[in-house]
C-alpha positions in Angstrom: 110.9 104.7 90.3 109.8 107.0 87.5 108.4 110.4 88.3 106.9 113.0 85.9 105.5 116.5 86.3 103.5 118.5 83.8 101.5 121.7 83.8 98.6 122.8 81.6 95.8 125.4 81.8 92.1 125.1 82.0 89.8 127.2 79.9 87.9 129.8 82.1 84.9 128.3 83.8 85.8 124.6 83.1 87.2 123.5 86.5 83.9 122.0 87.7 83.5 119.8 84.7 87.2 118.9 84.8 87.0 117.9 88.4 83.8 115.9 87.9 85.4 114.0 85.0 88.3 113.0 87.1 86.1 112.2 90.1 84.3 109.8 87.7 87.4 108.6 85.9 86.6 106.2 83.1 87.0 102.6 84.5 89.3 101.5 81.7 91.7 104.3 82.3 91.5 103.7 86.1 92.4 100.0 85.4 95.2 100.8 83.1 96.8 103.1 85.6 96.3 100.6 88.5 97.6 97.6 86.4 100.8 99.6 85.7 101.1 100.9 89.3 100.8 104.5 88.3 99.9 107.0 91.1 99.0 110.5 90.2 98.0 113.8 91.8 96.8 116.9 90.0 96.8 120.3 91.8 95.0 123.5 90.8 96.5 127.0 91.1 94.2 129.6 89.5 93.4 128.1 86.1 96.7 126.2 85.9 96.9 122.5 86.7 100.0 120.7 87.9 100.2 116.9 87.5 102.7 114.8 89.4 102.8 111.0 88.6 105.0 108.2 89.6 105.3 104.6 88.4 107.7 101.8 89.1 109.5 102.5 85.8 109.2 104.7 82.7 108.1 101.5 80.8 105.1 101.1 83.3 104.2 104.8 82.7 104.4 104.5 79.0 102.4 101.3 79.0 99.6 103.0 81.0 99.6 105.8 78.4 99.0 103.4 75.5 95.4 102.4 76.4 93.1 103.0 73.4 90.6 104.9 75.6 93.1 107.7 76.2 92.7 109.0 72.7 89.0 109.7 73.5 89.9 111.0 77.0 92.4 113.5 75.6 90.0 114.7 73.0 87.4 115.3 75.8 90.0 117.0 78.0 91.0 119.3 75.0 87.4 120.8 75.2 88.2 121.9 78.8 91.9 123.0 78.4 93.9 125.5 76.5 95.0 124.0 73.2 97.3 124.8 70.3 96.4 125.6 66.7 95.9 121.8 66.1 93.4 121.4 69.0 95.9 119.5 71.2 96.1 120.4 74.9 99.2 122.5 75.6 101.2 120.4 78.0 104.6 121.6 79.4 107.0 119.1 81.0 108.4 120.4 84.3 112.1 119.7 84.9 113.0 118.3 88.3 114.6 120.9 90.4 115.0 118.8 93.6 114.3 115.3 94.8 114.5 113.8 98.2 113.6 110.5 99.9 111.6 108.2 97.7 111.9 110.6 94.8 115.7 110.5 94.8 
């Protein structure tokens, strides 16, 4: 199993739109994740989001991230999140500190 964790920050006042966008996840992205057996949860703490995702393998994860609609999705998400000078969402990979059970 492949597991990944990332963190990023919302711009102030953008949580409601972010939440609605994910509640109404675009069908093509939903299908891509399902076809590649990706499971994901995103947690909110203040304005910071924490993503945890798992897939059968890193190859499955990578394949799910290659869908053409993701370029538009990421551009939309960049309007709601803190970005760098190039307008790209600032995403930090979180190193695994501990794993147990199915995550080992």
